[in-house]
N, C-alpha and C positions, 0 to 999 in steps of 0.2 A: 137221522142219518144227514149227512152233511154233503153237501155236491162243489164242489169246484168246476164251473163251466168256462172256458180258460179259451179265448181269440185272441184275435187281430185288431178288431173295432168293433167303439160300442152299435156303430148304424145295425153292421151285422151283427153283434150279439141279437139287438131288439127286433132286425127287420127279420135272419132267418131263425133265433132259436125262443122267440118270444113264446111261441105256444109251446116247447119244450118245458120251460120255466114256469108256467102256469100248468102244467099238466104234472111236474114235480111237486110244488108246494101242495096242491090238493091232494097228492099222494104223501102229506107230512113232510117232505122230506126240507130242510135248512137249506139255501138254496146262496151259493154266492160268485156271483158273476163279473170275469176277472175282464179288464180290456184296457187299454195303454191310453184311452181320448177322452174320456169325460167327459163335459160339460154339465152342467147347473140341471140342463131337460132330462138329458140322459137320466143321469142317476135316480131325477123323480120317476121316469117312466120308468126305470127297472126296479123301485120298489114300489111300483103300484101292480106292479105281476106278482109284488112277495117277494124279491130275493133283494141281495145285501149287492150295493157296485163296491167294487173292491179295484183301486188300483194299481199295474204293475207296469214294469217298463220291455218295449220289448219292439227290438224295428220290427218294420216291413220288409226288407229284403235279407238278406241273409251276408254281414258286414263283419266289422271289428273282430275278433276273435276276443279279445281281452274284454269286450263291451260283453260280448255274446253271454262267457261265463260269469262276467259279475250279475247280470240280469238274471238267468239263472240258479246262482246261489241265490239273490234277494229274492225271486222268486220259489223257491223251498222254505228259506225261513216263513216268507207268509203263510206258505201253504202249513207249515210244522207250529206256528203258531196257533191258528185261524182251530184244528184238527181237524183237517178234510177227513172223509173216510174214504173219497171217490170225486178220482177229477175224468172228466170228461174234457179233452183239450182234440184243436178244431180246426181245418184249415193248415196246410201243411208246418207251415216253422212253426208254429204255438205245439201244433200235437209232436213236434219233435222236443221240440223245449220243455213246453210243458209236461210232457211226459219225464223226462230225463230230470225237473226237476220236484214231480211229484216222486220219484225211487229212491232223491235224495233224503229225502221228505217222509219217505216210509209211507208214503199213503196205499194203504190196505191194497187196495183196487184200482186199477186206470184201465181208462180207453180210450183209445186216438184216434180223431175221424179224420179222413183224408177224401174231405167235398171235393177231390178234380187236384189235377198234376200243377196247372199254373205257371206261369213263362217259365220256367228253369225246362220244363220238358214239353212244352210243346214243338211239334213237330217246324222245321224253317225249311225256306227253300234255298240248294246249294251247301255249300260248305259252313259246317257247324268251328264256331271261331273256336280256338283254344281256351278262352276267357272263359265260354261257355259248356264246353265240354267239363272242365276243372271241374266248375260248378255243381256240376249234373253228379261229377262225382263222389265233391266231397257233400253234397247235399244225401245221396244213396246213402254213402259212409255214416253220415250225424244220421240217418233216418235207421238205418239199422240196429244199430247201438240204443236208441231208445227205444225201437219197437219191440226189443227184445225184455224191457221192461213191461212191456203192456198186455195187459189178460187178453185184449180181443187190441184189432186192430179196424176200423171201420168202413169199407169202402161203398162209393154209392155206383158204380160204374161195372162189370166185369171186365173191363177191359186195362182200367185202374189195377183191381185187387191181381190180373192176370200178372200183369208188368213187376208190379212189386215185387210174388212172389217170386215169379220167376227170374228176377236180380238176385234174389237173395237174401232183400230185406227185411221181409215179411215171411213167416212159417206161415208153411195154408194152414196150418191148426188153427189157428189165431184170428187168419183173415173173416169178416163177416161182409158178405154184401147187402146193402139197405141203400133201397133202391132210392133218393133223392131225400130230399127234405120235409116236400111237403106244403101242401100247403092245406085253409082253413075252406074247406066246400061250403059253408053256411056266409063264410064271408066274400069269397069270388063265387056270383053266383052267373050262372049263364046270361051275358043281355041279346039284345036281338040282334040278329045279323044284318051288318055291310052291305049297303051293296051300290048305292051313289052317291058320292064316284067313289068305286073300288080304293080303297086305302090300307095303305101297307107298311107296320110300323115295326119299328127295331127297339127293341132297351136293351143300354149294356154302358159298362164301364165302355168310354172313350178310347178303348184300345184297338191297335190293328188285330191283334190275333183271335178278333171278335167278329170278325166277315165284315167290318164298318165301310173298307174301300171298296171289299167286292159288291156293297147293298146300292153304295152308292154311283160305282158303272154302269149294275142294272138297269139303278135309278131311270138313268141317263138314256140309258135302251128303250126300257115302255115309255118314260115321256116323248122319245121324239119321232112314237105311233102312236098316243096314249093321251095326248097332255093332261088331260081333264083329273087323270092317274094322282094319287096322293103318297108321298113318301112322310113317314114321319119319326126320326129319331129323337132318342131319348134318353138321357145319360149327362154326365157332369165331367170335366177333365181331368185329369191324372196323372201321378207323377210314376206311375210304372214305367219300366225302362219299353216297352211296347205303345206305347199312349200316341197318341192323334195328338197335334197343336191347335190352341182355337184358330189359328190362322187358319190353317185346314179347313178346316167344318165351318166356319163363317164362309168361305170362298166356297164354299159346295150348294149354301143359303145365299146368294145373292146369285149364283149361276140356276135359281132354281130348281136344283137336282130335289134337294130335301129341305123339310120346317125341321127346325131345331130347337124346342121351348126349353130345353139343357135338362137340368137332372131336378124333376118333377113327380107328383104322385102320377103311378102309373095306370092305376086302375081308372080314373075319369078316360085315359084315353085309348083306352082297349076298346075303355064303350065306344067310340070312333071308329076304332076301326076293321077291317074287313079280315083279313089278313094277318096272324106273327109270322116275323120271319126271326132265321135268328143265324146265320152263315157263320159259325164260329167254329174253329180250327179244333177246339177241345173244349169241354169241359165234363162236370161230373157229374152232375143230371141238373141240366140250366133250372132256377127258379123260375124265372121271370117265362120261359114255358110253360111250366107248370100254371102258373097263373090266367097266360093265357088259355089255355086249356080249357081250365075250369071256367069260365068265362065263356066257353061256346067260342070258340075262334082259332080258323086250321091253319097246320103249322108249315111251314116252307123252313126246315133245315140241312146239316150236311150231315154226310152218313160218315161223322166221327165218334168216338168215342165221350158215350155221356149222350151229345145231344138226339142218336138213333135212337135213344131208349123214349123219346115223345113222341116219336111217328110212327107208325105200318101205314109207309108207303100207299098209296093209292087209297087209303080209306081216312081218315082225320087231316091228310098234308103229304108232302112230300119232299124227298129226300134228293140233296143232290152235289157233289165232289164240291171236297172243299177248295176254297181259291178259283172257283168255276162261275163266273161273272155269267158268263152267256146263261150257261146250266139256270144259274140262280132266275136268271129274267125270263129265258122260255117259260119256267113253273110260272112265274108272275105272271106274264103273256096269258097263259094257260087261265088261272083266276081270273080274269078280264074278259076275255070271251068266253067266261063262262060262271058269269056269278051265280048264277041258280045253285049254281055245287058249293057255295059257302055256306050257307044253312046247316043243310046235312052235315057237311063237313064237320061244322062248327058243334055240330050236335054228336058224331062222335070222338071227338076230340076230350067234351063233356065231360064220356063213357070211360074213355080211356081213364082221364084223371080220379074215378071214381075209385073206379079199377086201382090203380097202380098211388095215385100223390095222395089222399086222404091224410092229412097231420096227425089226429089224432090215432088212426091205425100205424102211421111209423112211428109216432113215438111213443103208441105202447109197444111195441119190440123194442127201441132205443133200450127204453128204461128198466126193460128185462133183463137185456146187457147190465145195466149197473144195477140189479138187484134193489130195484125201487117198485113198488107193488105186489098185484097179482099173478 
């Protein structure tokens, strides 16, 4: 069986689908990993997993219609030339365009995955611009056309699934809920709790919709009372429309609100952290939170789609309202006042990660949808 995995970044493919590639190859599938931005190192890493890297053209944002149509047609030709039997297209734009291309190429089995709705569908404060309303309507129409040709459409949280079904974009009979990407529980082992000093960590792309501004404001409020508390922000700059500028982040560092090591491996920093924080406005099911839970870290996150899937309020952490820096600061202050709770709540995070986010179990279910394995 020849399977194509189609995404929009080589880094994302390796980071989020590496374990799936390994499991597919182990089950006897021939895997072709499509990405638009391979470098030599990424190609070698994909080959080391047992898959074949394949270049294709796709832009991150929805843009010039002529360019988009040409990209879809070229992708269809590549799929046909490779004799692909199954496509798994993930992330919203590749899910739409890849599924359209697979249908053109007459690929027998087509599965789309929507691991979050992204910038286009994130709720904004105040009036939504005409441009953004038109973009949403256009994306919904394209998705409806594309997903009509999919055998299954996989979602990571019930809110996204309900909205796409409610909008008429996906037939309810095709929609599948598969919570999270999952983490390798053997690789992400619990680390000893950290209580001196209490350290909060947020790891994300530097986008406003991740709640980074609220995180910094909460850090200011906590440090005004407890200057010894650490606040770490991990992540690289981005070209997304909602991205923060380097100047903004560096000003926060200069004023002493946060530490910013940049885009660095997360695991060593999670080992230094007491509590993981993600005040995002909306997610699929955030991988960074799953990793933090596997390492035994309590979590503070928002009561928002995707985020709320990772926390049982008061058990392994706390849920706070979206865009509420004061509520976020109050929950941080609770951990500063109760450091003895960090270890037990972190242990509950690990338990929930084992129950909900074991990558091997999630892959087994996904592979069954693809027709691979027992």
